[in-house]
N, CA, C and O atoms as a Tinker XYZ file with bonds, in Angstrom:
   352  protein
     1  N      0.822000   -1.201000    0.000000    73     2
     2  CA     0.000000    0.000000    0.000000    64     1     3
     3  C      0.857000    1.251000    0.000000    63     2     4     5
     4  O      0.313000    2.339000   -0.191000    81     3
     5  N      2.138000    1.166000    0.199000    73     3     6
     6  CA     3.003000    2.330000    0.163000    64     5     7
     7  C      3.235000    2.932000    1.537000    63     6     8     9
     8  O      2.686000    2.479000    2.542000    81     7
     9  N      4.039000    3.934000    1.548000    73     7    10
    10  CA     4.397000    4.652000    2.761000    64     9    11
    11  C      3.168000    5.350000    3.347000    63    10    12    13
    12  O      2.511000    6.123000    2.649000    81    11
    13  N      2.848000    5.092000    4.617000    73    11    14
    14  CA     1.669000    5.714000    5.233000    64    13    15
    15  C      1.720000    7.241000    5.230000    63    14    16    17
    16  O      0.683000    7.893000    5.111000    81    15
    17  N      2.911000    7.812000    5.359000    73    15    18
    18  CA     3.011000    9.272000    5.345000    64    17    19
    19  C      2.709000    9.832000    3.962000    63    18    20    21
    20  O      2.091000   10.889000    3.841000    81    19
    21  N      3.139000    9.134000    2.929000    73    19    22
    22  CA     2.851000    9.565000    1.561000    64    21    23
    23  C      1.354000    9.430000    1.300000    63    22    24    25
    24  O      0.755000   10.308000    0.678000    81    23
    25  N      0.746000    8.349000    1.762000    73    23    26
    26  CA    -0.694000    8.152000    1.596000    64    25    27
    27  C     -1.458000    9.252000    2.332000    63    26    28    29
    28  O     -2.453000    9.765000    1.821000    81    27
    29  N     -0.996000    9.614000    3.529000    73    27    30
    30  CA    -1.624000   10.701000    4.287000    64    29    31
    31  C     -1.513000   12.021000    3.526000    63    30    32    33
    32  O     -2.461000   12.806000    3.489000    81    31
    33  N     -0.361000   12.256000    2.925000    73    31    34
    34  CA    -0.199000   13.444000    2.086000    64    33    35
    35  C     -1.199000   13.429000    0.933000    63    34    36    37
    36  O     -1.781000   14.462000    0.603000    81    35
    37  N     -1.396000   12.280000    0.329000    73    35    38
    38  CA    -2.371000   12.139000   -0.751000    64    37    39
    39  C     -3.775000   12.467000   -0.291000    63    38    40    41
    40  O     -4.505000   13.173000   -0.988000    81    39
    41  N     -4.167000   11.968000    0.867000    73    39    42
    42  CA    -5.498000   12.271000    1.393000    64    41    43
    43  C     -5.630000   13.752000    1.747000    63    42    44    45
    44  O     -6.691000   14.340000    1.537000    81    43
    45  N     -4.574000   14.359000    2.279000    73    43    46
    46  CA    -4.616000   15.791000    2.606000    64    45    47
    47  C     -4.762000   16.618000    1.330000    63    46    48    49
    48  O     -5.573000   17.544000    1.285000    81    47
    49  N     -3.999000   16.299000    0.309000    73    47    50
    50  CA    -4.094000   17.011000   -0.967000    64    49    51
    51  C     -5.473000   16.818000   -1.586000    63    50    52    53
    52  O     -6.062000   17.765000   -2.108000    81    51
    53  N     -5.981000   15.609000   -1.530000    73    51    54
    54  CA    -7.308000   15.323000   -2.078000    64    53    55
    55  C     -8.381000   16.110000   -1.333000    63    54    56    57
    56  O     -9.316000   16.620000   -1.950000    81    55
    57  N     -8.255000   16.213000   -0.020000    73    55    58
    58  CA    -9.221000   16.966000    0.778000    64    57    59
    59  C     -9.206000   18.439000    0.396000    63    58    60    61
    60  O    -10.262000   19.051000    0.236000    81    59
    61  N     -8.023000   19.005000    0.252000    73    59    62
    62  CA    -7.917000   20.421000   -0.097000    64    61    63
    63  C     -8.491000   20.722000   -1.475000    63    62    64    65
    64  O     -9.260000   21.671000   -1.630000    81    63
    65  N     -8.130000   19.933000   -2.468000    73    63    66
    66  CA    -8.623000   20.217000   -3.815000    64    65    67
    67  C    -10.118000   19.953000   -3.937000    63    66    68    69
    68  O    -10.821000   20.677000   -4.642000    81    67
    69  N    -10.600000   18.940000   -3.267000    73    67    70
    70  CA   -12.032000   18.654000   -3.295000    64    69    71
    71  C    -12.810000   19.742000   -2.573000    63    70    72    73
    72  O    -13.832000   20.208000   -3.078000    81    71
    73  N    -12.348000   20.149000   -1.410000    73    71    74
    74  CA   -13.023000   21.199000   -0.645000    64    73    75
    75  C    -13.035000   22.514000   -1.404000    63    74    76    77
    76  O    -13.986000   23.286000   -1.282000    81    75
    77  N    -12.009000   22.781000   -2.177000    73    75    78
    78  CA   -11.942000   24.035000   -2.922000    64    77    79
    79  C    -13.039000   24.144000   -3.980000    63    78    80    81
    80  O    -13.391000   25.247000   -4.401000    81    79
    81  N    -13.565000   23.030000   -4.400000    73    79    82
    82  CA   -14.587000   23.032000   -5.449000    64    81    83
    83  C    -15.979000   23.366000   -4.915000    63    82    84    85
    84  O    -16.802000   23.906000   -5.654000    81    83
    85  N    -16.254000   23.063000   -3.673000    73    83    86
    86  CA   -17.602000   23.203000   -3.133000    64    85    87
    87  C    -18.140000   24.632000   -3.081000    63    86    88    89
    88  O    -19.326000   24.812000   -3.355000    81    87
    89  N    -17.352000   25.671000   -2.747000    73    87    90
    90  CA   -17.928000   27.020000   -2.716000    64    89    91
    91  C    -18.565000   27.446000   -4.039000    63    90    92    93
    92  O    -19.637000   28.050000   -4.036000    81    91
    93  N    -17.920000   27.141000   -5.167000    73    91    94
    94  CA   -18.497000   27.498000   -6.466000    64    93    95
    95  C    -19.783000   26.716000   -6.720000    63    94    96    97
    96  O    -20.763000   27.274000   -7.213000    81    95
    97  N    -19.782000   25.455000   -6.391000    73    95    98
    98  CA   -20.984000   24.646000   -6.605000    64    97    99
    99  C    -22.139000   25.156000   -5.745000    63    98   100   101
   100  O    -23.273000   25.242000   -6.216000    81    99
   101  N    -21.858000   25.489000   -4.497000    73    99   102
   102  CA   -22.911000   25.999000   -3.608000    64   101   103
   103  C    -23.428000   27.340000   -4.110000    63   102   104   105
   104  O    -24.636000   27.580000   -4.113000    81   103
   105  N    -22.524000   28.210000   -4.533000    73   103   106
   106  CA   -22.934000   29.518000   -5.070000    64   105   107
   107  C    -23.835000   29.346000   -6.286000    63   106   108   109
   108  O    -24.846000   30.035000   -6.423000    81   107
   109  N    -23.469000   28.438000   -7.153000    73   107   110
   110  CA   -24.274000   28.186000   -8.356000    64   109   111
   111  C    -25.646000   27.643000   -7.983000    63   110   112   113
   112  O    -26.653000   28.056000   -8.558000    81   111
   113  N    -25.696000   26.722000   -7.029000    73   111   114
   114  CA   -26.981000   26.162000   -6.613000    64   113   115
   115  C    -27.868000   27.226000   -5.965000    63   114   116   117
   116  O    -29.071000   27.274000   -6.225000    81   115
   117  N    -27.285000   28.070000   -5.132000    73   115   118
   118  CA   -28.083000   29.101000   -4.450000    64   117   119
   119  C    -28.577000   30.176000   -5.396000    63   118   120   121
   120  O    -29.732000   30.593000   -5.317000    81   119
   121  N    -27.709000   30.629000   -6.292000    73   119   122
   122  CA   -28.078000   31.733000   -7.186000    64   121   123
   123  C    -28.812000   31.255000   -8.429000    63   122   124   125
   124  O    -29.634000   31.980000   -8.988000    81   123
   125  N    -28.515000   30.040000   -8.860000    73   123   126
   126  CA   -29.093000   29.533000  -10.105000    64   125   127
   127  C    -28.453000   30.150000  -11.336000    63   126   128   129
   128  O    -28.865000   29.854000  -12.458000    81   127
   129  N    -27.456000   30.998000  -11.149000    73   127   130
   130  CA   -26.812000   31.703000  -12.258000    64   129   131
   131  C    -25.653000   30.882000  -12.808000    63   130   132   133
   132  O    -24.663000   30.642000  -12.116000    81   131
   133  N    -25.785000   30.462000  -14.043000    73   131   134
   134  CA   -24.728000   29.686000  -14.687000    64   133   135
   135  C    -24.156000   30.413000  -15.904000    63   134   136   137
   136  O    -23.408000   29.824000  -16.685000    81   135
   137  N    -24.504000   31.680000  -16.065000    73   135   138
   138  CA   -24.040000   32.425000  -17.247000    64   137   139
   139  C    -22.526000   32.499000  -17.331000    63   138   140   141
   140  O    -21.975000   32.474000  -18.431000    81   139
   141  N    -21.843000   32.587000  -16.209000    73   139   142
   142  CA   -20.391000   32.696000  -16.211000    64   141   143
   143  C    -19.666000   31.368000  -16.280000    63   142   144   145
   144  O    -18.439000   31.323000  -16.193000    81   143
   145  N    -20.407000   30.297000  -16.434000    73   143   146
   146  CA   -19.814000   28.957000  -16.458000    64   145   147
   147  C    -19.733000   28.454000  -17.894000    63   146   148   149
   148  O    -20.721000   28.468000  -18.628000    81   147
   149  N    -18.563000   28.018000  -18.275000    73   147   150
   150  CA   -18.351000   27.477000  -19.612000    64   149   151
   151  C    -18.852000   26.034000  -19.672000    63   150   152   153
   152  O    -18.408000   25.184000  -18.900000    81   151
   153  N    -19.772000   25.768000  -20.586000    73   151   154
   154  CA   -20.288000   24.409000  -20.743000    64   153   155
   155  C    -19.170000   23.452000  -21.135000    63   154   156   157
   156  O    -19.066000   22.359000  -20.578000    81   155
   157  N    -18.338000   23.849000  -22.084000    73   155   158
   158  CA   -17.253000   22.966000  -22.525000    64   157   159
   159  C    -16.303000   22.643000  -21.376000    63   158   160   161
   160  O    -15.888000   21.497000  -21.205000    81   159
   161  N    -15.962000   23.665000  -20.592000    73   159   162
   162  CA   -15.037000   23.452000  -19.482000    64   161   163
   163  C    -15.625000   22.484000  -18.479000    63   162   164   165
   164  O    -14.951000   21.549000  -18.048000    81   163
   165  N    -16.897000   22.700000  -18.096000    73   163   166
   166  CA   -17.507000   21.823000  -17.087000    64   165   167
   167  C    -17.731000   20.416000  -17.613000    63   166   168   169
   168  O    -17.622000   19.445000  -16.865000    81   167
   169  N    -18.042000   20.304000  -18.887000    73   167   170
   170  CA   -18.206000   18.976000  -19.471000    64   169   171
   171  C    -16.888000   18.219000  -19.447000    63   170   172   173
   172  O    -16.836000   17.064000  -19.027000    81   171
   173  N    -15.815000   18.878000  -19.902000    73   171   174
   174  CA   -14.495000   18.246000  -19.885000    64   173   175
   175  C    -14.035000   17.962000  -18.448000    63   174   176   177
   176  O    -13.483000   16.900000  -18.164000    81   175
   177  N    -14.269000   18.917000  -17.555000    73   175   178
   178  CA   -13.881000   18.762000  -16.159000    64   177   179
   179  C    -14.588000   17.565000  -15.529000    63   178   180   181
   180  O    -13.953000   16.751000  -14.858000    81   179
   181  N    -15.887000   17.457000  -15.741000    73   179   182
   182  CA   -16.664000   16.369000  -15.152000    64   181   183
   183  C    -16.248000   15.015000  -15.732000    63   182   184   185
   184  O    -16.133000   14.031000  -15.001000    81   183
   185  N    -16.027000   14.971000  -17.032000    73   183   186
   186  CA   -15.546000   13.729000  -17.644000    64   185   187
   187  C    -14.158000   13.373000  -17.121000    63   186   188   189
   188  O    -13.870000   12.200000  -16.883000    81   187
   189  N    -13.303000   14.365000  -16.942000    73   187   190
   190  CA   -11.967000   14.130000  -16.399000    64   189   191
   191  C    -12.015000   13.588000  -14.978000    63   190   192   193
   192  O    -11.262000   12.681000  -14.624000    81   191
   193  N    -12.901000   14.148000  -14.172000    73   191   194
   194  CA   -13.055000   13.668000  -12.797000    64   193   195
   195  C    -13.537000   12.221000  -12.784000    63   194   196   197
   196  O    -13.056000   11.405000  -11.998000    81   195
   197  N    -14.488000   11.910000  -13.657000    73   195   198
   198  CA   -14.973000   10.530000  -13.738000    64   197   199
   199  C    -13.842000    9.586000  -14.165000    63   198   200   201
   200  O    -13.722000    8.476000  -13.645000    81   199
   201  N    -13.023000   10.033000  -15.108000    73   199   202
   202  CA   -11.899000    9.211000  -15.569000    64   201   203
   203  C    -10.866000    9.016000  -14.447000    63   202   204   205
   204  O    -10.325000    7.923000  -14.280000    81   203
   205  N    -10.596000   10.088000  -13.679000    73   203   206
   206  CA    -9.664000    9.959000  -12.551000    64   205   207
   207  C    -10.213000    9.015000  -11.487000    63   206   208   209
   208  O     -9.463000    8.246000  -10.886000    81   207
   209  N    -11.514000    9.074000  -11.256000    73   207   210
   210  CA   -12.117000    8.159000  -10.281000    64   209   211
   211  C    -11.958000    6.711000  -10.746000    63   210   212   213
   212  O    -11.621000    5.833000   -9.952000    81   211
   213  N    -12.201000    6.469000  -12.027000    73   211   214
   214  CA   -12.017000    5.122000  -12.575000    64   213   215
   215  C    -10.552000    4.688000  -12.455000    63   214   216   217
   216  O    -10.263000    3.547000  -12.097000    81   215
   217  N     -9.655000    5.588000  -12.751000    73   215   218
   218  CA    -8.228000    5.306000  -12.598000    64   217   219
   219  C     -7.908000    4.933000  -11.147000    63   218   220   221
   220  O     -7.221000    3.947000  -10.883000    81   219
   221  N     -8.420000    5.741000  -10.215000    73   219   222
   222  CA    -8.189000    5.456000   -8.799000    64   221   223
   223  C     -8.714000    4.089000   -8.394000    63   222   224   225
   224  O     -8.082000    3.377000   -7.613000    81   223
   225  N     -9.877000    3.725000   -8.931000    73   223   226
   226  CA   -10.458000    2.420000   -8.652000    64   225   227
   227  C     -9.570000    1.308000   -9.204000    63   226   228   229
   228  O     -9.253000    0.347000   -8.503000    81   227
   229  N     -9.175000    1.451000  -10.459000    73   227   230
   230  CA    -8.371000    0.412000  -11.101000    64   229   231
   231  C     -6.979000    0.277000  -10.467000    63   230   232   233
   232  O     -6.425000   -0.821000  -10.407000    81   231
   233  N     -6.427000    1.384000  -10.003000    73   231   234
   234  CA    -5.104000    1.378000   -9.377000    64   233   235
   235  C     -5.171000    1.115000   -7.872000    63   234   236   237
   236  O     -4.148000    0.969000   -7.202000    81   235
   237  N     -6.397000    1.060000   -7.364000    73   235   238
   238  CA    -6.613000    0.906000   -5.913000    64   237   239
   239  C     -5.908000    2.026000   -5.143000    63   238   240   241
   240  O     -5.241000    1.804000   -4.132000    81   239
   241  N     -6.090000    3.230000   -5.669000    73   239   242
   242  CA    -5.491000    4.423000   -5.076000    64   241   243
   243  C     -6.604000    5.201000   -4.365000    63   242   244   245
   244  O     -7.354000    5.954000   -4.986000    81   243
   245  N     -6.688000    4.995000   -3.050000    73   243   246
   246  CA    -7.760000    5.581000   -2.256000    64   245   247
   247  C     -7.899000    7.082000   -2.365000    63   246   248   249
   248  O     -9.008000    7.566000   -2.592000    81   247
   249  N     -6.802000    7.862000   -2.211000    73   247   250
   250  CA    -6.948000    9.311000   -2.296000    64   249   251
   251  C     -7.497000    9.774000   -3.640000    63   250   252   253
   252  O     -8.356000   10.654000   -3.692000    81   251
   253  N     -7.011000    9.192000   -4.711000    73   251   254
   254  CA    -7.476000    9.585000   -6.046000    64   253   255
   255  C     -8.939000    9.189000   -6.222000    63   254   256   257
   256  O     -9.740000    9.985000   -6.711000    81   255
   257  N     -9.286000    7.998000   -5.838000    73   255   258
   258  CA   -10.654000    7.510000   -5.989000    64   257   259
   259  C    -11.639000    8.347000   -5.169000    63   258   260   261
   260  O    -12.623000    8.851000   -5.709000    81   259
   261  N    -11.381000    8.493000   -3.894000    73   259   262
   262  CA   -12.325000    9.177000   -3.010000    64   261   263
   263  C    -12.473000   10.645000   -3.385000    63   262   264   265
   264  O    -13.590000   11.155000   -3.471000    81   263
   265  N    -11.353000   11.325000   -3.608000    73   263   266
   266  CA   -11.420000   12.749000   -3.955000    64   265   267
   267  C    -12.247000   12.968000   -5.213000    63   266   268   269
   268  O    -13.052000   13.898000   -5.276000    81   267
   269  N    -12.055000   12.131000   -6.196000    73   267   270
   270  CA   -12.764000   12.336000   -7.452000    64   269   271
   271  C    -14.221000   11.904000   -7.373000    63   270   272   273
   272  O    -15.071000   12.508000   -8.028000    81   271
   273  N    -14.528000   10.889000   -6.600000    73   271   274
   274  CA   -15.934000   10.531000   -6.417000    64   273   275
   275  C    -16.688000   11.642000   -5.692000    63   274   276   277
   276  O    -17.822000   11.967000   -6.046000    81   275
   277  N    -16.051000   12.222000   -4.675000    73   275   278
   278  CA   -16.694000   13.309000   -3.936000    64   277   279
   279  C    -16.858000   14.537000   -4.830000    63   278   280   281
   280  O    -17.918000   15.164000   -4.824000    81   279
   281  N    -15.833000   14.886000   -5.591000    73   279   282
   282  CA   -15.892000   16.058000   -6.471000    64   281   283
   283  C    -16.859000   15.845000   -7.624000    63   282   284   285
   284  O    -17.429000   16.807000   -8.137000    81   283
   285  N    -17.049000   14.610000   -8.034000    73   283   286
   286  CA   -17.958000   14.317000   -9.134000    64   285   287
   287  C    -19.393000   14.738000   -8.822000    63   286   288   289
   288  O    -20.133000   15.128000   -9.725000    81   287
   289  N    -19.786000   14.666000   -7.570000    73   287   290
   290  CA   -21.163000   15.029000   -7.199000    64   289   291
   291  C    -21.445000   16.504000   -7.463000    63   290   292   293
   292  O    -22.360000   16.798000   -8.233000    81   291
   293  N    -20.706000   17.457000   -6.865000    73   291   294
   294  CA   -21.030000   18.850000   -7.156000    64   293   295
   295  C    -20.728000   19.242000   -8.599000    63   294   296   297
   296  O    -21.433000   20.077000   -9.166000    81   295
   297  N    -19.701000   18.662000   -9.200000    73   295   298
   298  CA   -19.405000   18.970000  -10.603000    64   297   299
   299  C    -20.558000   18.525000  -11.489000    63   298   300   301
   300  O    -20.947000   19.239000  -12.414000    81   299
   301  N    -21.098000   17.358000  -11.212000    73   299   302
   302  CA   -22.251000   16.865000  -11.973000    64   301   303
   303  C    -23.477000   17.734000  -11.781000    63   302   304   305
   304  O    -24.238000   17.963000  -12.721000    81   303
   305  N    -23.669000   18.217000  -10.564000    73   303   306
   306  CA   -24.818000   19.088000  -10.286000    64   305   307
   307  C    -24.680000   20.409000  -11.040000    63   306   308   309
   308  O    -25.639000   20.871000  -11.659000    81   307
   309  N    -23.499000   21.016000  -10.993000    73   307   310
   310  CA   -23.283000   22.277000  -11.703000    64   309   311
   311  C    -23.448000   22.063000  -13.208000    63   310   312   313
   312  O    -24.063000   22.887000  -13.884000    81   311
   313  N    -22.916000   20.983000  -13.729000    73   311   314
   314  CA   -23.065000   20.686000  -15.158000    64   313   315
   315  C    -24.532000   20.510000  -15.511000    63   314   316   317
   316  O    -24.990000   21.014000  -16.537000    81   315
   317  N    -25.266000   19.804000  -14.675000    73   315   318
   318  CA   -26.703000   19.619000  -14.922000    64   317   319
   319  C    -27.435000   20.955000  -14.926000    63   318   320   321
   320  O    -28.297000   21.182000  -15.775000    81   319
   321  N    -27.105000   21.843000  -13.988000    73   319   322
   322  CA   -27.731000   23.168000  -13.938000    64   321   323
   323  C    -27.394000   23.980000  -15.182000    63   322   324   325
   324  O    -28.258000   24.677000  -15.715000    81   323
   325  N    -26.164000   23.903000  -15.646000    73   323   326
   326  CA   -25.758000   24.609000  -16.858000    64   325   327
   327  C    -26.538000   24.094000  -18.051000    63   326   328   329
   328  O    -27.042000   24.885000  -18.849000    81   327
   329  N    -26.645000   22.774000  -18.188000    73   327   330
   330  CA   -27.413000   22.197000  -19.299000    64   329   331
   331  C    -28.882000   22.588000  -19.206000    63   330   332   333
   332  O    -29.502000   22.897000  -20.223000    81   331
   333  N    -29.437000   22.580000  -18.022000    73   331   334
   334  CA   -30.827000   22.964000  -17.837000    64   333   335
   335  C    -31.045000   24.426000  -18.226000    63   334   336   337
   336  O    -32.067000   24.761000  -18.824000    81   335
   337  N    -30.098000   25.291000  -17.892000    73   335   338
   338  CA   -30.240000   26.722000  -18.211000    64   337   339
   339  C    -30.200000   26.954000  -19.720000    63   338   340   341
   340  O    -30.806000   27.903000  -20.217000    81   339
   341  N    -29.499000   26.105000  -20.443000    73   339   342
   342  CA   -29.426000   26.249000  -21.904000    64   341   343
   343  C    -30.713000   25.806000  -22.595000    63   342   344   345
   344  O    -31.001000   26.239000  -23.711000    81   343
   345  N    -31.475000   24.954000  -21.944000    73   343   346
   346  CA   -32.735000   24.450000  -22.513000    64   345   347
   347  C    -33.869000   25.452000  -22.388000    63   346   348   349
   348  O    -34.882000   25.343000  -23.078000    81   347
   349  N    -33.697000   26.432000  -21.503000    73   347   350
   350  CA   -34.769000   27.419000  -21.287000    64   349   351
   351  C    -34.866000   28.396000  -22.413000    63   350   352
   352  O    -35.714000   29.288000  -22.385000    81   351
């Protein structure tokens, strides 16, 4: 499983990057405003997160898997809101 200190560093980094994503997602959910959000960027970002989660699963890399599964939820919600706003 590797060095426990390195794994702890991985979980700390994953926590920081994942936590950094939530304020934007919460702001978007509260305001409903997605005009400043690029559809292409969020689509690529969400697909990338899903791919990283799959990679983490296949490599049995807990920090990569967990961070990306957690980030996939708000990223998916923001992407869904952006797509919904374009249909109006």
